[in-house]
C-alpha positions as CSV (number, residue, x, y, z in Angstrom):
1,M,99.7,92.9,50.5
2,R,97.4,92.3,53.5
3,K,96.8,88.5,54.4
4,S,93.8,87.4,55.9
5,I,93.3,85.6,59.4
6,V,92.7,82.6,57.9
7,G,95.7,83.0,55.4
8,S,97.8,83.1,58.8
9,M,96.0,80.4,60.8
10,I,96.8,78.0,57.7
11,S,99.8,78.3,55.7
12,D,100.6,75.8,52.7
13,E,103.7,74.4,54.2
14,N,101.4,73.2,57.1
15,T,98.0,72.3,55.5
16,V,96.5,69.6,57.2
17,S,93.2,67.7,56.1
18,V,90.5,69.7,58.5
19,N,89.1,65.2,59.0
20,S,92.5,64.7,60.6
21,I,91.7,67.8,63.0
22,I,88.1,68.0,63.5
23,K,86.8,65.0,65.5
24,P,84.0,64.1,67.8
25,V,85.5,64.4,71.4
26,E,84.1,64.0,74.3
27,K,83.9,67.6,76.1
28,K,86.1,68.3,78.8
29,E,85.9,71.6,80.0
30,A,82.3,73.8,80.3
31,R,81.7,76.3,77.8
32,S,80.4,79.5,78.8
33,Q,81.9,82.3,76.9
34,R,79.5,83.6,73.9
35,V,80.7,84.8,70.8
36,N,78.6,85.7,67.4
37,I,80.0,85.7,63.8
38,L,78.8,86.3,60.4
39,L,79.4,84.0,57.9
40,K,78.4,83.7,54.2
41,P,75.4,81.4,54.1
42,S,77.2,79.3,51.5
43,V,80.0,78.7,54.1
44,Y,77.5,78.3,56.4
45,K,75.8,75.9,54.2
46,A,79.1,73.8,53.2
47,A,80.4,73.8,56.9
48,K,77.2,72.6,58.3
49,A,77.2,69.6,55.6
50,K,80.6,68.7,56.7
51,C,79.9,68.8,60.1
52,K,77.3,66.1,59.9
53,K,79.1,64.1,57.8
54,L,81.3,64.1,60.8
55,G,78.7,63.9,63.5
56,I,79.4,67.1,64.9
57,S,77.6,70.3,65.2
58,V,79.1,73.4,63.5
59,N,80.3,74.9,67.1
60,E,82.1,71.9,68.0
61,C,84.2,72.4,64.6
62,I,84.8,75.5,65.2
63,N,86.0,74.9,68.5
64,Q,88.3,72.6,68.0
65,F,89.8,74.6,64.8
66,L,90.4,77.6,67.7
67,E,91.4,75.0,70.3
68,N,94.2,73.1,67.4
69,W,95.3,76.9,66.5
70,V,96.2,78.3,70.0
71,S,97.7,75.7,70.8
72,E,100.2,75.8,68.0
73,E,103.9,77.1,68.5
74,D,104.2,80.5,66.4
């Protein structure tokens, strides 16, 4: 069975509340790399609403998620 990328990023044993990971933070590094992604409209709408409640942009949310993911040990 093929595993999704998101499934490989988040395992059942390591599930943590998004609110404990994604937080408003002070920017420390200039962002210069651009990436285009395609999302389902429903996923984007839900993510945008959740980010608005947290007081951050969708871009900031994705940045923090990826920073946390790449800094984890295998």
